[in-house]
C-alpha positions in Angstrom: 14.4 -10.3 3.8 12.0 -9.3 1.1 10.7 -12.4 -0.7 7.8 -11.5 -3.0 5.5 -8.7 -4.2 1.9 -9.0 -5.3 -0.2 -6.7 -7.4 -3.9 -7.2 -7.3 -4.8 -4.7 -10.1 -3.2 -3.0 -13.0 -3.6 0.6 -11.9 -3.6 2.0 -15.4 -5.4 -0.8 -17.3 -8.3 -1.1 -14.8 -9.9 2.3 -14.4 -12.5 1.1 -11.9 -9.7 -0.2 -9.6 -7.8 3.0 -10.0 -11.0 5.0 -9.0 -11.4 2.8 -5.9 -7.8 3.4 -4.8 -8.1 7.1 -5.4 -11.4 7.4 -3.5 -9.9 5.4 -0.6 -6.8 7.7 -0.5 -8.4 11.1 -1.0 -11.9 10.8 0.4 -11.2 9.2 3.8 -13.0 6.0 2.8 -11.9 3.6 5.6 -14.5 1.1 4.4 -13.1 1.1 0.9 -9.5 0.8 2.2 -10.6 -2.3 4.3 -12.3 -3.7 1.2 -9.2 -3.3 -0.9 -7.2 -4.9 2.0 -9.5 -7.9 2.0 -9.1 -8.2 -1.7 -5.3 -8.2 -1.3 -5.7 -10.9 1.4 -7.8 -13.0 -0.9 -5.2 -12.8 -3.5 -2.6 -13.9 -1.0 -4.8 -16.8 0.1 -5.3 -17.9 -3.5 -1.5 -18.0 -4.0 -1.4 -20.4 -1.0 1.2 -18.2 0.7 1.5 -19.8 4.2 1.1 -17.2 6.9 2.5 -14.2 5.1 3.9 -11.3 7.1 2.3 -8.0 6.0 4.4 -4.9 6.9 2.9 -1.5 6.3 5.3 1.2 5.1 4.8 4.2 7.5 3.1 7.2 6.0 4.6 10.6 6.2 3.1 12.7 9.0 1.7 15.2 6.5 -0.1 12.5 4.6 -1.6 11.1 7.8 -3.0 14.6 8.6 -4.1 15.2 5.1 -5.9 11.8 4.7 -7.0 11.3 8.2 -6.2 7.6 7.9 -3.2 5.4 8.0 -4.0 3.7 4.7 -1.0 1.3 4.6 -1.7 0.1 8.1 -5.4 -0.5 7.4 -4.6 -2.3 4.1 -2.1 -4.6 5.8 -4.3 -5.3 8.8 -7.3 -6.1 6.6 -5.2 -8.3 4.3 -3.7 -10.2 7.2 -7.1 -10.9 8.7 -8.4 -12.2 5.4 -5.6 -14.5 4.6 -4.6 -15.6 8.1 -1.3 -13.7 7.9 0.6 -11.7 10.4 0.2 -7.9 10.6 3.6 -6.6 11.6 3.9 -2.8 11.9 7.7 -3.0 12.6 8.9 -0.2 10.4 9.4 3.4 11.8 10.0 6.6 9.9 13.5 7.7 11.0 14.0 10.8 8.8 12.0 13.2 6.8 12.1 12.6 3.0 12.6 15.5 0.7 10.6 15.1 -2.5 12.8 15.4 -5.6 11.7 16.0 -9.1 13.1 14.2 -12.1 12.7 14.4 -15.8 12.1 11.7 -18.3 15.6 12.4 -19.7 17.3 11.7 -16.4 19.3 8.4 -16.2 17.1 5.6 -14.7 19.4 5.2 -11.7 18.8 8.9 -10.8 15.0 8.8 -11.0 12.9 8.5 -7.9 9.3 7.4 -8.2 6.6 8.1 -5.7 
């Protein structure tokens, strides 16, 4: 079962961090993805989380082709190595997800975020 989530950066309040994330995603910067993963692993280590299990969410096939990297897998593996955790790629994509649009006026329970 899901136990805890951790955010290393405030994506909107820290523009430099946002630029690193965007560069990693859109410019095939494996070195930067690994650096971000090590930063995540360091945050986990500072929280004294004993042997966390890091499970990457599988990327859509189109995103893998577009980006040329499995970013979630690289992040999770790098973080696990840094904090002594376990890298567990146990999730599999079982269906194609259709992207839906929503408006700000839609009820919260009907909104889908990316």
